[in-house]
Steps between C-alpha positions, in 0.01 A plus 500: 500500500331170563133446437263496801529168684130424447516561128690203363413326175556500126566874475825444692651314204634837389757457779628181332639435152260210452310477173165667584314258272605198708331383816823434685417246772849355533684755712635225723698312238787745431361821645440832325678808635313831477620770262645710781712209621632443148575871466689492830698198383585670167620811682711281726647322196590838352670590827700177486610567142624848591798327664447121518827426679430752774140382552563125484838485673490783756201522728272230360607233749750417772703201384742531792224453756596811697140604555533827313184642340419380148220541250412130514474499880296822499256339257484182706432699817196650327381158381559350845251744646243384245538130588572547872851365554850624570693612190802316643321173424382599153663481157389579148476209256374502143185304589376230734638229274845642568415526870395136530801380302726708723370338818491143373844513338656660810355270763735225633288198412637154570434189291172349612349834606165594357371816331121526506276690260123494466249430226403868506856611428602690188657278234823697466556483875436126506763469226746697714435267793539197274838622380619586852398154626680330213816707543519442876402134506176587679154368435203700371167458678184645344231553763136489390304806613123545469326669209296820535206457733695357792527699822835656600565244775474219245800637312701508823404144587580370151842664505572361845407147389729522198818582692742216572790462746738572209339830398745789545326776301146535369409759237148637542303768320358801679263569210484204265537597134271233357213507751538864615451385860659694785654232718497498883876542495563582866319182611676294233838631613421420864404143408825454309717648774335268752661216304833675452434581133618830354263699279565694180198708397427586137328838525511578129151654491486654846655852531239744372232229480436464873670663801824325593690470828784261423639465851158423652468192279795335677654343188871440447508654151248708309542601138261724306461701183448875498440515125170309517268684738724768654524697172881478473670457160607154388691322627502577870472257789617467859633222717464518878707263713475449875827581679541133598515394133725777369844347573471247215298718259682591179372675186481310174781720366817536707678830444696773679297495818597139578518431876414862586146444616153470353480858372843493336444164334148559369513869407782456249485177296691671219387758246122510454223755461404612854215724385215255579622463858561871551155577355319273747476767776339743255249232395412429863458870572270529199284219639486687829395812311203314355434350844629155594194400701272627224693299239487181708129542568398585143702221343384243755133586461523502120676163501246351741211628287668364186525151647133490586376670183699284259413174672130587485534613138665172397313262727812400692597521867725762659588341832782714645424634851503880499782524759720302257444748215726796434498701178485198271260209448503176304160395365407162346406515132210299353590133465442490124804724445732208570767377738834514319782750454397531136143575606623768738704660225198506270300680768779751563536567127124549467503751783791684341306517173210645696726770647538342844826412673444224756677165543323166467643237734465124524390320814464123550143486370457805279601856424502822701537863408694733729388859549724770645320806635686829484374854551479559123253209470129499574195277468463569128831321441374198693170500313689515172696190603181321598336564165812406303504155660129462428580571133788249480449291186422135559547218252 
């Protein structure tokens, strides 16, 4: 049984395989599935190996597009309820990088069109947009968005100013990986649509971090990971596509479901391990057992406290408005720690030596540290991080 919802903290690490000697403050980077989820996945793998051909070729998917029940569609129906959308518009992908590449490589760009990204975008996604622009003869436009401390409306206005008459698609973050800011996505989408621009949302850090209603955001595509904050095994992501954009959508791998509809094409891209996808409903149910609202509240409050505590400890400024904070915060490090990638790596390595897992990130004028709050963390982990930075050796 789950622990009481008001009793989260370090003692819950027994439910994870994490090294108990490490203050693990990096849940957001690649996730960390609980032991029970891993046990479920192992049992499922054993079931597959009992008769792999039967499991993988008969009943896993519907490559003919007849609409018959399948394990993949059953799993997606469960996930769809978690992110508030129709399962008919949802597909599993390995991760959001695959989701973004799928959309940008499928879309019928014309030479001279423009793909827009933002300065808060994740580097791998910007690379995907760069490749798609190059391959299609389109242009890449990088829109400058504010740094932490700006109000939500300022992000909307900056995005609106950066769009051009040639912009066909803009890729925006729902929860930015580098700044940890929760973006005003619905307002950003509305501003883009007012200019005829389609919107692809990178929701890598969203499911399980904050409540999500995909359809209410109004975007044209939304792709997210379930293996980061929704406790699913790696790798497990989803891609939602509005019905209007589905006719030209094609998976990165074309296989037996070709031309038989979204479910047929995406559910069977050839032989692969389906266990992460089929384990996602169990992971979601386990979160519900612990209490979704309790998880969101605990993680948010711990993250918010961490931002304020660490900034005061280090004499820096934590400027993110509370409504733009989910379960993760990015806090400026003291200026004497440097400004370069090499400096960031030295900080990360020092933290690792001190038994702390947390990424150090570069920003234009210094370094940040990103803290992920999860129910197995508590204030002692944050305090440990604060003291470790205070003890960082200086030349």
